N, C-alpha and C positions, 0 to 999 in steps of 0.2 A: 504494500500500500504506500503510495507516495505521501510525503510528509503533510501536505495540505489536506489530504483525505482524512487523516487522523482527526483533525479538528471538526470536519463535517460529521464523521462517525460519532464523535463525542456528543455533538449537539443533538443528533437524532436519537442516540441512546438515552440521553438525559430526558428528552421529551417522552420517550417510551416508559421511563420509570414512573411517570405520573399518569399513565394510562393503563387500563387493565386489558389483558389479553389472556385467553385460556391456554395458548400454546407456548407462552414464554413466561419464565419466572424471574424474580429478582436475581437469583443466582446466575442466570444466563446474562442478564444485563450488566451486573457488576463485574463479571469475568471479562466481558467485552470492553467495558469502560476501563478496567485496570490494564488490559492488554493494549488498548489504544493509547492510554496515557504513557505506558512504557515506550511504545513506538514513537510517540511524539516527544518524549523526554520532558513531560510536563510534571514538574515536581509537586505542584499543588494538587493536581488531579491524582497523582500517585498516592499522595498522603491521604486523600479522601477515599479513593476507590479500592486500593490494594487491600487494606484491612477488611473492608466490607466483602470483597471478593473472597478472601480467605475464610471469613466467618461463614458466609453462606455455602461455600464449597465444602467446608467441614461439616456443617449442619446436614447436608445431603450426602456426605461421603462421596463427593464427585471428584474423582482423582484427576481428571483433566483440568478442571477448574482450580483444584488445589495447586497443581503444577503452574498454571498461569498466574495464580496469586503469588506463589513463591518467586516466579521470575520477575513479576512486577515489583515486588518488594526488593529483590536483588538489584534491579535497575535503580530504585529509589536510594538504596544504600550506595550504589556506585556514584550516583549524582551528588551524594552528600560526602563523598570521599571516604566512606566507611567500607574499605575494601575487604576486610575479613568477613564482615557481615554479608556483603554482597556475594562473595564467593560461596559462603555457606548456603544462602538462599538459592542461588543459581544451581548449586550441586543438588540440593533437595529437588528442585524442579527437574533437573536433568535425570535424576533417578526415576521420578514418576513418569516423565515422558518416555524414558527408555522402557519401563515396564509396560507402557501402553503401546510401544512400537510406533510412535508418532514422529516420523522422520523429519518432517518440516519443523515441528516444535523443538526437536532435538537440535537441529541446525541453528535455529534462532537462539536457543539457550547457549550453545557452544559459542556462537558469535558474541553473546554478552559476556561470557567468561573470557573471551579474547579481549574484549573492551576493558575488563577489570585488569587483566594482565598488562595491557598496553598503558593503562592509566598509571600503573606502578612501574613503568619503564622496564618491564620484564619481557623483553622482546622474544626470547625463546619460547616461553609459555604462550604469549600472544600468538605467535606464528603457529604453534601447535594447535591451539583452539580454533583459530581461523581456518587452518588447513582441514581440521575435522569438520567444521561447519561447511566449508566449501564442498567436501565430499558428499555430505548429506544433501546439499542444494543441487549439486550436479547430478546426483542419482535420480532426482525427480525433475530436473530441468527447470528449476526455479530461477529464471533468468535475472530478474531484478536483484535477487539476493546473491546470486553468483557474482554479478557486477559489483555490488556493494562490498562483498567480502574480498574480492580481488583488489579493489581499491584500497581497502584497509590494509591488506597485506603489503601492497606496494608502498604504503606510507610508513611501514615499520623500519 
């Protein structure tokens, strides 16, 4: 999703929170809002929606949404410069995504782990995570993510 699309997604999802629909629950919307906030690097939205996403995902024992909430919280920690906490949350997400065999989500999480390593000037680990993310994206032909990951690797 392009960066500008995250803002549009957030607006539509926030509107949906105030409407009732039998086919969508708050747990769905909070997971999507947290994920969009992570993609947009929106610290305020991450602080608002990541805890709610985690709370509702735990309430329903929804493993995919739990993983999304962990990744969102990991990004929030990354943005705050809390690298140990970021890595911990991202590894929790990675484990859940791996158990679910969700390759695209695995790739996105590996990419974020690469960002954590890069932020700490740990080029070897950053390259390792970005390479693993690239493998996941290439296996499924996720072209925008392939390009973004290659660009990050070139900047190391």
